[in-house]
C-alpha positions in Angstrom: -9.7 -5.9 -40.7 -8.1 -3.8 -37.9 -10.1 -0.8 -39.1 -13.2 -2.9 -39.1 -12.5 -4.0 -35.5 -12.1 -0.4 -34.3 -15.2 0.6 -36.2 -17.2 -2.3 -34.6 -16.0 -1.3 -31.1 -16.9 2.3 -31.7 -20.4 1.3 -32.8 -20.8 -0.7 -29.5 -19.8 2.3 -27.4 -22.2 4.5 -29.4 -25.0 2.1 -28.8 -24.3 2.1 -25.0 -24.3 5.9 -25.0 -27.5 6.0 -27.0 -29.2 3.6 -24.4 -27.9 5.8 -21.6 -29.3 9.0 -23.2 -32.7 7.6 -24.2 -33.4 5.6 -21.0 -31.5 7.7 -18.5 -32.3 11.2 -19.7 -35.6 10.6 -21.5 -37.3 8.5 -18.8 -37.7 10.5 -15.7 -38.7 7.9 -13.1 -37.4 6.1 -10.1 -36.3 2.5 -9.3 -36.1 1.1 -5.8 -36.6 4.6 -4.4 -33.6 6.0 -6.4 -33.5 8.0 -9.6 -33.6 5.6 -12.6 -30.3 6.9 -13.8 -28.7 5.6 -10.6 -30.0 2.1 -11.5 -29.2 2.5 -15.2 -25.5 3.6 -15.2 -24.1 0.4 -13.4 -26.1 -1.8 -15.8 -24.8 0.1 -18.8 -21.2 -0.2 -17.6 -21.6 -4.0 -17.1 -23.3 -4.3 -20.5 -20.5 -2.3 -22.2 -17.9 -4.7 -20.8 -19.9 -7.6 -22.1 -20.4 -6.3 -25.6 -16.9 -4.9 -25.9 -15.2 -8.1 -24.9 -17.5 -10.4 -26.9 -17.3 -8.3 -30.1 -13.5 -7.9 -29.8 -13.1 -11.7 -30.1 -16.1 -13.4 -31.8 -15.9 -12.0 -35.3 -12.1 -11.5 -35.6 -11.3 -14.9 -34.2 -13.8 -16.6 -36.6 -12.1 -15.0 -39.5 -8.6 -15.9 -38.3 -9.6 -19.6 -37.7 -11.7 -20.1 -40.8 -9.9 -18.1 -43.5 -6.4 -17.2 -42.2 -5.9 -20.6 -40.5 -4.4 -18.9 -37.5 -4.8 -21.8 -35.1 -3.1 -24.2 -37.6 -0.2 -21.8 -37.8 0.0 -21.6 -34.0 -0.1 -25.3 -33.6 2.9 -25.8 -35.9 4.9 -23.0 -34.3 6.8 -22.9 -31.0 4.1 -20.9 -29.3 1.8 -23.1 -27.1 -1.8 -22.9 -28.1 -2.9 -22.1 -24.5 -0.8 -19.0 -24.5 -2.4 -17.8 -27.7 -5.9 -18.4 -26.3 -5.0 -16.7 -23.0 -3.7 -13.7 -24.8 -6.9 -13.5 -26.9 -9.1 -13.7 -23.7 -7.1 -11.1 -21.8 -7.0 -8.8 -24.8 -10.8 -9.1 -25.2 -11.4 -8.4 -21.5 -9.2 -5.3 -21.6 -11.2 -4.0 -24.6 -14.4 -4.6 -22.7 -13.0 -2.6 -19.8 -12.1 0.1 -22.2 -15.7 0.3 -23.4 -16.9 0.3 -19.8 -14.4 3.0 -18.9 -15.7 5.3 -21.6 -19.2 5.0 -20.1 -17.8 6.0 -16.7 -16.0 9.0 -18.2 -19.1 10.1 -20.0 -21.2 9.9 -16.9 -18.7 11.4 -14.5 -20.0 14.9 -14.9 -23.5 13.7 -13.9 -24.0 14.2 -10.1 -25.2 10.8 -9.0 -22.9 10.1 -6.0 -22.4 6.6 -7.4 -19.3 4.8 -6.2 -17.0 3.0 -8.6 -13.8 1.7 -7.0 -11.1 -1.0 -7.5 -13.6 -3.8 -6.8 -15.8 -2.4 -9.6 -12.9 -2.6 -11.9 -12.2 -6.2 -10.9 -15.8 -7.2 -11.6 -15.6 -5.4 -15.0 -12.4 -7.3 -15.8 -13.9 -10.7 -14.7 -17.1 -10.0 -16.6 -15.1 -9.2 -19.7 -13.0 -12.3 -19.3 -16.1 -14.5 -19.1 -17.6 -13.1 -22.3 -14.3 -13.1 -24.1 -14.0 -16.8 -23.3 -17.6 -17.4 -24.4 -16.8 -15.5 -27.7 -13.7 -17.7 -28.2 -15.8 -20.9 -27.8 -18.4 -19.5 -30.2 -15.7 -18.7 -32.7 -14.5 -22.3 -32.5 -18.0 -23.5 -33.2 -18.6 -21.1 -36.1 -18.8 -22.7 -39.5 -18.8 -19.5 -41.5 -18.1 -15.8 -41.2 -21.8 -15.1 -40.8 -22.2 -17.2 -37.6 -20.6 -14.5 -35.4 -23.4 -12.0 -36.0 -26.0 -14.8 -35.3 -24.4 -15.5 -31.9 -24.6 -11.8 -31.1 -28.3 -11.6 -32.1 -29.3 -14.8 -30.2 -27.1 -14.6 -27.1 -25.7 -11.1 -26.5 -28.7 -8.9 -27.5 -31.3 -10.7 -25.3 -28.9 -10.6 -22.3 -28.3 -6.9 -22.9 -32.0 -6.1 -22.3 -33.0 -8.8 -19.8 -30.1 -9.2 -17.4 -30.6 -6.6 -14.8 -29.4 -3.7 -17.0 -32.4 -1.5 -18.0 -34.8 -2.9 -15.4 -34.7 -5.1 -12.3 -35.3 -8.8 -12.7 -37.4 -8.8 -9.5 -40.7 -8.4 -11.3 -40.1 -11.2 -13.8 -42.2 -14.4 -13.6 -41.0 -17.1 -11.1 -38.8 -19.6 -12.8 -37.8 -17.3 -15.6 -36.5 -14.8 -13.1 -34.2 -17.5 -11.5 -32.8 -18.5 -14.9 -32.1 -14.9 -15.9 -30.5 -14.1 -12.5 -28.0 -16.9 -13.0 -26.6 -15.4 -16.3 -23.3 -13.7 -16.0 -24.4 -10.2 -17.0 -27.2 -10.3 -14.3 -24.6 -11.0 -11.6 -22.1 -8.5 -12.9 -24.7 -5.7 -13.1 -26.0 -6.5 -9.6 -22.5 -6.5 -8.1 -21.5 -3.2 -9.8 -24.8 -1.7 -8.8 -24.4 -2.8 -5.2 -20.9 -1.3 -5.0 -22.2 2.0 -6.6 -24.7 2.2 -3.8 -22.1 1.7 -1.1 -23.1 -2.0 -0.4 -21.1 -5.2 -0.4 -21.4 -7.2 -3.6 -21.5 -10.6 -1.9 -19.7 -13.7 -3.0 -22.4 -15.4 -4.9 -21.9 -13.2 -8.0 -18.2 -13.9 -8.1 -18.9 -17.7 -7.8 -21.3 -17.5 -10.8 -18.8 -15.6 -12.9 -16.0 -17.9 -12.0 -18.1 -21.0 -12.8 -18.8 -19.6 -16.3 -15.2 -18.9 -16.7 -14.1 -22.4 -15.7 -16.8 -24.1 -17.8 -16.1 -22.2 -21.0 -12.4 -22.0 -20.4 -12.1 -25.8 -20.2 
């Protein structure tokens, strides 16, 4: 199972790199007056933290709960359940940061003059924590081992493409645009992109991410 987990995370990093290569190197265009690669890299970093954190928790936790009865064992042990859950969330978030960090390392040789600092790392961690918490809730709702891939297909995959990663949400139809912009990945991508361009990320994005964290955490 551990080998499967590493294998799954490696596949996620490969997908992010593939997107970066195809869209960043293959499409020579501009976005908001800047090279498209400048728009793409922050979005890919945010997406990598999302997929890395979600994938690290959703499938493994579903197996542990349904087949290994890990939660039952925790509840009869001296370890409080909240500590087990907190450890899972933090571990998932760190794995998401690991995935995002790989993207940063791979794009470091590209001369983009993009800025990634401590605040960017904080947003990556917060974004990873949100999706690790969502994954934990989804794993509690899963009724079989096959439910985790369904959650990925119906929730994570659409967000990967729609939430301010590969293209801006500004041109989306009114109403739909507002809904998409309130999703956590949209805010994380926007904040990381703002920092990379030397701008302040603003407090609204942090408020949205913290709201998701509180709701799913509870």
